[in-house]
N, C-alpha and C positions, 0 to 999 in steps of 0.2 A: 101436813102429812106427818104421821108419827114416825119415830126412828125405826120401830119394828117393821112398819109397812114399807119404809124405804129399803130396809135390808132385804125384804122379800122380793122387791121389784128389781134389786140390783143386777141379778143375772140377765134379766130381760133387757135392762137399760144398757148393760155392757154389750150385749149382742147387737142392739140397734146402733150403738156408737161405733163399734168396731167392724160390723158387717160379718162377723164370724159366729159360728154356732158350735156348741160342744158336740163331741162325738155322738152322744145319745140323741141329738137332734138331727143327725144326718142319716140318710138312707141311700142305698145303692139301687138305682133304677137301670135296668138293661133293656135296650132296644135291639132286637134280633132281626136279621134280614136274610132271606135267600134271594139269589138273583140268577137269571138265565137258566132256570130249571129245565126248560124245554121239554117238559113232560117225561123226564128221565126216570120213570118208575122202576125200570128193570135193572137190577144190579149187573154190572159188567166189569169184572176186575181188570181185564185186558185194556179197557178204555178208561179206567179209573172212575167209574160211575158207581157210587155206593148203593144207589137205589132208594126209593122213597121211604121204605120201612126204616132204614138206617138214619135218614134225615129226621124222621119223626122221633125216633128214640134218642138221638143226640139232642134235639131241641128240648125234649122232656127232661133230660139230664141237666141241661143248662137252666131250665126254669126252676128246677128243684134248688139249685144253688142261688138263683136270683129270683125270689118270689114276686118282686115288683117288676113287671116286664110287659112288653108288647112285641108282637112278631108281625113283620110286613114282608112284602115281596118287592123287589126292584125291577120287575117286568120280565118279559119273554118267558112267561109261565109255560107256554106250549110253543109249538112250531119247532121244526128241526127234529121232531120225534115221530118216528113211524108208529111206535106203539100208541102214542096219543091219537094220531090221525086215524089209525085202523080201528081203535076202540072208541071213536068220537061219541057215539050215542050211548055208550055205557061208560063214559069217561070217569075215571077215579079222581080227577083233579078237584072238583068241588068237594068231595068227601075228604080228600087229603088236606085241603086247605081248611076245611071245617075242623078236622081233628087236630090240626096244628094251630088253630085259632088265627089264621091269616084272613083278615077282612079288608085289608088295604093293600093296593098295588100301584106302582108306577105303571105307566103305559109304555110298553116296549114296542119295537117295530114289528115283532111277530104277533103282537096282539091284534094286528090288522090282517093276519093271514086268512082268516075266515070272513073278512068283510066287516063293515061297520055295523050292520044289523046284528050279526052274531056277537060282536063285542058288546053292543047295547043289551042283548038278551041275557048275557052272563050264564050260559049253560042251562037256561030254563027248559030246554028240550032233552036234558039228560036225566035218565031214570033214577040215577043214584044221587042227584043233587039234594042235599038236606033242605028241608023246608024253611028252617029258621036261619039259613046262611045266605049272605050276600057279599059281594066284593065291591069296594069303592075304588074306582080308578082315579088317580090324581095326576094332572098334567096342566101346567099353566101356559105353555107356549104352542099349543095346537089350536087352530082357528078354523071355523067353517066358512062358507061363502058369505055369511053375514058378518064375519069378523068376530064371532062369538065362540066361546068354549062349547063344543058339542054337548048335547043334553046328557049323554051317557058318561061324561067325564066331569070331574070337579077340579078346579085349580088347586085346591087344598082341602084338608080335613083335619079335625081335632078330635082326639080320643082321650079317654080318662083312664087312669090307673088308680085303683083304691089303695091308699097307704094305710088307712085305718077305717074304722066304722064311720068316722065323721070327717075324714080328710081325703081329698082326691087331688091327684096331680094331672094336669092337662098337657098332652103331647100333640104338637102340630106338625103336619107333614105337607110340604109344598112340593108339587111334582114338576119335573122337566123331562123332555125327551130329546134325543139327538136330532139336530136339524138335518142330518143326512138321511133321515128316514125315507124320503121319497126315492132315494137311490137303492133302497133295500126292501121295498115293498112293491108288489104289482100295482101299476097305476090305477087300475079299476077299483082296487080295494080302498084307496084313499082319495077317491075323486072328490073334489071340492074342499079338500083340507090343505092348510099351509102349516109349516113347521118353522118357527122363527129361531134363528141362531143368535139373535140379539138378546141373550139370556139376561143381562143386566137390565136392559130396557124393559123386558117382560116383568121382572121382579119389581122394578120401580113403579111400573103402571099398576101392578097388582096391589101394591101398598095403598093406592089411592081409591081402591074399589070399596063399595059398601060391604060391610061384613068382615073386612080383613082384621078388625079389632080382635076377632076370635083367635087369630094367629098371633097377633102382637101381644095379647094378654096370656097366651099359653106359657106354661112353666118351662117346657122344653120345646125347641123348634128345630126341625131338620129339613134339609133338602133331600127328597127322595127322587133320585134321577136315574133315567135310563140313558146315561151318558158315560162313556168309557173313561177309565183311568188306567194307568200302568205304573210300574215301579221303574224309576230311572236308575239303572245299574251303577252309574258312577257316583250318584249322590245318595243312593239307597233311600230314595224318597219318592212319594207319589207325584205323578204329573198327569195332566189331562191328555187323553187320546181321542181328539175330536177335531174336525175341520175348523170349528170356531173356538178353538182352545184359548185364543187371545181374549175373546169375550168372557170366557169362563174365569180366566185369571183376574178379571176386573171385579168379580163378585167379592165384596169385602164388607158385607153387611154384618156387623157384630151381633145383630139380634139372632142370627142362626148359630146353633151350637155345634152342628156336625153335618156331614154329607154321607149319604148311602149311594154308592154308584154301582153301575152294571154295564153290560153291553160289550165290553172289550174282552171278556173271558180271561181276565188276568186275576191273580191273587194279589190284592192290594191292601196295605195297612200302614197308616202313618198320618202325616199332616200335609195340607195342601193350601196354596194361595198365600198371599201376604198376611191374611188373617189367621193362618195356621189352623184351619178347620180340621178336626179329626175326620178321616175318610177311610172307608172300608169297602172292599169288593171281594166276594167269596168265589172268585173264578167262575165256574159254571157247573151245571148238572148236579147241584147240591153237594159238591165235594167239600165245601166249607160253609159254615154258618158265620155270617158277619155279625159283629156285636159292638155297640158303643155302650160303655158303662158310665153312667152319670152319677156323680155324688151330689146329692141335693140337700141343701139346708132347708129343713121342713118348717122352721120358724119364719124365715123370710121367703120360703118357696123360691129359692135361687140355686142355680147350678153352680157348684163350687169347682167341679172338675169333670172332664169328659175324656175317657180313654178308649182308643180304638183297639179292636182285637179280632182276629179271624180264627175260628176253631175248626180243626179238621174233622170231617165226618168219616168214621171208620165203621164198616159193617160189623155187627156184633154176632157172635155165635149163637147167643140166646136172646131172642126178642121178647119184649114185654107183650102183654096180651093185645093191646091196641095195634102196635106195629106188626105183630104176628098175624092178626086178622087181615091187615092190609096186604101183607105178603101173600097170604092165601088167595086173596082176590086177584092179585097180579098174576099168579100162576094159573088160576082158573081162566083168565082172559087169554093167556098165551095158548092154552089148549083149545079154546072154543071159538076164538076170533079168526075169521078168514079174510083173505084179501079179495079184491074184486075178481081175481082169477080163481078163487076157491081154495087157496092154500092156507092151512093153519099156520099161525105165526111160529109155532115150535117146530114145524116141518124142516128136516135137513134136506138141502138141495144138492150139494156137492161138497167136495173137500178142497181146501186150499193147501197145496203142498208146502207153501212157504208164506210168510207174512207179506202182504202187499200194503204199502203205506200211501196215504194221501194226507200229508201234513199241511194244514191250512196256515201254518206259520212259515212254510217253505213253498210258497205258491207261485213262484216265477219259473215254472217248468212243466213239462208234460209228465204225468205220472202213469205208471202201469195201471193203476186203478182207474184213472181217467180214461185211458184207452179201452179198458175192458167195458166200462159203462157205455162209452160212445159206440163201441162195437155192437152192444146190445140194442141201442137205438137204431143203428143202421140196419141191422138184421131184422128187426121188427117190421120196418117199412118194406124191406126187400121181400119178406114173406107175405105181408099184407097186399103188396102190389104185384106179386108173382114175377119178380125181376130175376134176371140172370146174374151170375157173379161178375160178368164183364161190365154190367151197368154200374156206373160210378155212384155209389151211395156213401156219403160221409156222415157220421154222427158227430155232434158237437155238444159241449156243455160249458157253461161258465164255471170257473174253478169252485166257487163257494157252494154250488148246489150239491156237490159230492162232499158229504160231511165227514167221512172217515174211510179207512181201508178195511181189509180183512186180516185177522190174525190167523196164523197157521192152525189148521184143524177144520172140523166140520163147519159148514156155512149154512145157516138156517134162514128161513124167510125173514125172521126178525133182524138177523144180521144184515140182510139186504136192505131192509127198511131203514136201518140205522145209517147206511151209506146214502140212501136216497129217500129221506123222510117226507119230502113234500109231495110226491106222487102227482106231478103235474101232467097235463096233456102233452103229447108229442105233436109237433107240427113239422110239416115237410115243405120244402121250397125247391123250385127248379132254378138253379143259378148257372151262370157262365163260369168258366174257369177264372176269369178275371175278377168277378164278384167274390168268388170263394177266396182268392188270394188276398183281396182287400180286407175281408173279414178276418182271416188268419193274421194278417199284419196288425190289424187293430187289437186283436186278442193277445198278440205277443208283446204289446206295449200298454197293457192295461195296468197302470202303475198302482192303482188302489186295490183292485180285486183279484189280480193274478192272471196267469196265462189261460187262454182258451184251451180247453181239452178237446181232442179230436180222435177219430179212428181212421184207419186205412190210408193214412197220409204219410208220405215221405216229404219232408220240408227241407229245402235248401235255403240257407240264409247267409248274409255276408257278415263281416266282422262286427258291424254295428247291430246285428240282430234283425235286420230287415229281410223280409221274405223275397227271395229271388225266383224260386221255382217250386212247383208242387208236382208230385207224382202219386198216382193211385196204386196202393198195394192190394193186389187181387186177393180176396179171402179164399180160404180153403185150399191153398197150394202149399206143398211141403217145403219147397224152397221159394222164398218170396219173389213174386213177379210183379213188375210195376208197369203202369201205363202213364205216359206224360200227360199232364193236365195243362193244355194251352189256354190262351185267353178266351177262345170261343168254344172250348170243350163243354158239353152239357153235363151238369152234375146235379144230383139230388142231395140236399142238405136236410138232416133230421135233427131237430133241436127241442130242448125243453121250452115250453111256452114262455116261461119267465124271461128268458133272454130276448125273445122276439118282441116283447112289449117294452123294451128299454131297460130291463133289469141289469144291474151291475155295470152300468155305464156303456152298454152297447146300444148304438143307434137303431131305432126301429126301422130306419131306412134300409138296413140290410135285409129286412124280412118283409118285402112288399106283398100285400094281399093279392096282387095281380100275378105273382109267381108262386102262390101257395098251391100245393097239390093235395087233394083230398084222397084218403084211402080208408075204406071201410075196415073195421076191426083193428085199427091201430091202437095198441094198449097205452095206458099211462106209463110214465117213466119207470116207476118201481116194478110194475108187473112185467114190463118189457125186459127188465134185468132178470127177474125171476124166471121168465120163460126161457131166456138165453142160458142161464146158469144150469137149469135142470137138464139141459142137453149135454153138459160137460161132465164126463166121469170124474175129472179133477181139474183144478186150476193149477197149471204147472208153473 
């Protein structure tokens, strides 16, 4: 080798020997994520929801800063959104994901809200679904009855980012979902599926499967999880928020560069596990964009640095053309979409004289909002069955089905839908007073999901919070009158179907089919609330 040729090769040899590259050989690659969007298309400043148009515009701004990028979702793309469910067959979600270039998603628990067939179909029945768009769901720890990953899910996927005309960087995403999913989804929606909490075992097994070389050989490798994290206030550091968090802490595979999390609706940014993975979670409803910035040595195609960040989404006064078009579509759907009962989403029903809160972080109590919702359920059955006010009819709801409260001011159909987005069937049961007391007792000690919400009940409890006596508060009386509910007192209980199938930790034994009472014309939950509120001049 000549001296001149050696001199020309010296920079490359130096790089090989030291493992470092010059600044000109490094690029920044950004992986963006949204999580727990829940179909929150409509801006609502009171609930800190920026709206889909603002999410799109913020993403475009970030992409302009970081031209080498990918955008994914960490799951729960819909569910918990009345706007989404009401506009289901004209849904804007496929178009929104197409516009923001989201083609990869973790599987969240709400992905099963419409059943496995709908999940597999990926909105093929939606008229606005772009023809050239599809969504790849990744999840490695869900199995069907044959012990396999369902056909509509992949355990992982690998995408490419063009760095130049002749160089591409490969990014791998391995998916995981919370093992608590069966407690958060209607049983019939996930029939035949199991969700493993042995996260380390799942990942170890995955490494031995044919084709995993694609992940192993990718330049950037991430865990895309619908598993919750939170910030530890004492340490100001992320920690897992999951029933199998001890298994999650054992994940120490240095081949993964970062973790994208979701599900717990917390804003999280930092490093987690002994391996110090960068981890981000953008709260929910699109109010943050999660981002991992990777510095990549393009000569060795090696990650030099990974930095986590979450970026606040703030609604803009002036929207760019694309987001402005989306906003116009949202407004058009608000005016033209009607509920099962024929109400336009934009229709004002009544006025709240004050703010009524239902804080899901303060869930061990009866709320005024919970009482109002449960009253609507009870009155819907009373009307359908032509009962008198002396007939004991109790409405009940698990805490989590009521997603928010009302802010002071006009209450629209959409506001009602945001409170009760799932619009489930109502079911009625004839119980004894003793059975009702046992249900209320269970609901008062539901450690994970919060207090049972009820209507028309005066509850007497002891110092340990155990229910000692119940009395029925007669509706429609100026000064509250009560009737004692003894062990053999006949009662009607009206409940959201979800709780009757074992949802949120309630035993289905409380809701025997032998005690179910059928009533023609009984509306679904959301329409029952709408029908009740439209009769109120104001919510005092």
